[in-house]
N, C-alpha and C positions, 0 to 999 in steps of 0.2 A: 703373217702379222705376229709380232712378238709381244707378249703381255708383260706388263711391269706393274708393280704396286706403287701407289702414290700416298702422299700424306693427306689425311682427312682435313677438309676445310669446312667452315661453317655451313656452306651450301650443301655439302654431302650429308651433314648431320640432319639438316632440314629435310632433304629428300629421303634419307634413310628413315626418319621418323614417319614421314608420310607413307612411304612404302611399307614400313613395319605395321602401321595402323591398318593399312589396306589388307596386308597379308594375314593379319590376325583376325580380320573380320570386324574390327571396330567400326561403328557407324557414326554418322554425324548426329548432332544433337536433335532431339525430337522437336516437334512444333511447339510443345509446351515449355521447353527449356529456353532461357534467354540465349540470343545469338551471341557467339563470341567472334572475335576477329581472327578466325583461322583461315588460312589460304590453302587451296589445293593447287596441284601443278597447273591446272587450267587457268588459275588466277595469277600465277607468277609470270612476270614478263620474261619472255624467252631470253636466255643469256646469249650473247654474241658468240657464234661458233664458226669455226672454219669447216671446210668440207672434210678435212682430216678428222676433226673432232666428231663430226656427225657420223662418219663412217666407223669411227672407233666405238661410238655408242652402239651402233648396229652390231658390230662384231662382238661387243660385250654381251648383248642380248643373245646373239646366236650361240656363243660358246656356253653361256649359262643355261639356255634352253636345251642344248644338246647334252650337257652334263646331267641335267635333271631327267631328261628322257632316258638316258643310259641307266640311271639309277632305277627308274621305274621298270625298265626291261629286265634288269637283274633281280628285282625283288617282288615283282607282281606276276601272278598267273591269271589275273582277271582280263578277259578279252577286251573290255572297254578301255581299260588302262593301257594295255599293250598296243592296241590299235592307235590310240591317240599318241602314245610315246613314239611309235614308229613313224607316224606322220610328222610329228614335231622334229624328230631327229633328221629325217630325210629333208624336210623343207629348210631347216636352219643350217644344215650342212651345205646344201645347195646355195643358200643365201650367203654363207661365209665365202664360198668361191666367187659368187657374183660381186660381193663387196671388195674382194681382193682385185678382181678385174676392173671394177669401177675406180678403185684407188689408182690403178695404173692409167686408166683412160683419162682421168681428170688431173693426172700428174700431181697427186698429193701424197703425203706421207703420214701414216697414222702412228709411226714409231713413238713419237712423244706427244700424242694427241689426247692424252687422258684429260677428262674434265670432271667437274663435280657430278655431272649426270652419270657418266660412265662409272665413276667410283661408287655412286649411290646404288646403281644397278648391281655392281659386283658385290657390294655389301649385302644386298638382298639375296643374291644367289647363294652366298655363304650362309646366310640365315636360313634359307630354305633347306639346304643340305643338313644343317644342324638340327632343324626341326624334324626332319624325316628320319634321322638316325634312331634306330631302335624300334621304329614302327613296323608292324607286320600285318599281313592279311587285310581284313576289312578296313582297319584304321589307316593302314598305309594307303590303300586304294582311295578311300574317301578324302584323306588329307591331300594326297597328290592332286586329285582332280579339283578340289576346292582351291588349292594354291595355284593351279594352272589357270583357272578362271580369273582369279584376282591378279596374278602376275601379268597375264595377257592384257587385262584392263589397264593396269599401270603402264605397261609398255606402249599400248595404244595411246594413252594419254600423253606420254612423253613424245611419241612420234608426231601426234597431231598438234600439240601445243608448244613444243620446244624445237623439234627438228625440222618439220616442214616450214614453219615460219622463218627459221634461220637459214634455210638452204638458199644459196645464191647461184649454184651451178645447175643448169637445166637437167643434166644427166642424173645428178644426185636427187633433185626434186622428183623426177620421174620414178626413180628407184624407190624413194620413200613412199610414194603413193601405192606402188605395188606391194611394198613391204607391209604397209598399213592393212591392205586387203588380206594378206597372208595371216597377220595377227588376228584379224577379225574372224577369219575362218577357224583358226585354232581355238579362239575363245568360245565360239559357237559350238564346236565339237566337244570341248571340255564341259560346257554347260549341259549339253545333251547327255554326255557320258556320265556326268555326276547324277543327273536325274535317274538314269538307268541303274546306277549302282546303289542309290539310296532306295 
């Protein structure tokens, strides 16, 4: 699967803002504050997506997670961080291969399948790498684990609310359900690792 950059569209900006708020730990307004009319990805109607676009989103997540895990393996000596990073790298590398095989099985092409969702995820991957630059030791470990919890929650939300409802190929839908389970396991391990590091 060959990667290409795309032009930002308004939808990517909206997704990028949402992902950026989630990644920085911003929370929703408290009970005492007046409600505003903000939408999360769960409230956004799924955009119509082809199987190629859905698989491209998964590949974008896979490549981003693998890149983040490699960074952690290069910069951390913490056992919790390196165990999580190894698992993420192994699982997302295997998933990339499965996505390539699925692409052939359903006879779709992801070559030009970029969407606002995949672009938003790539934007977030780049922001993650920027945020991690220069961090070392405890700060690197803590930040990596915090971001893994948040980014896996965001990826889960995208899979649940955008990709699964938009999948019309049975094989793609089956894979999305197993992919969702993998993301949930990664998030749970990241949460536990973060507790152990703090």
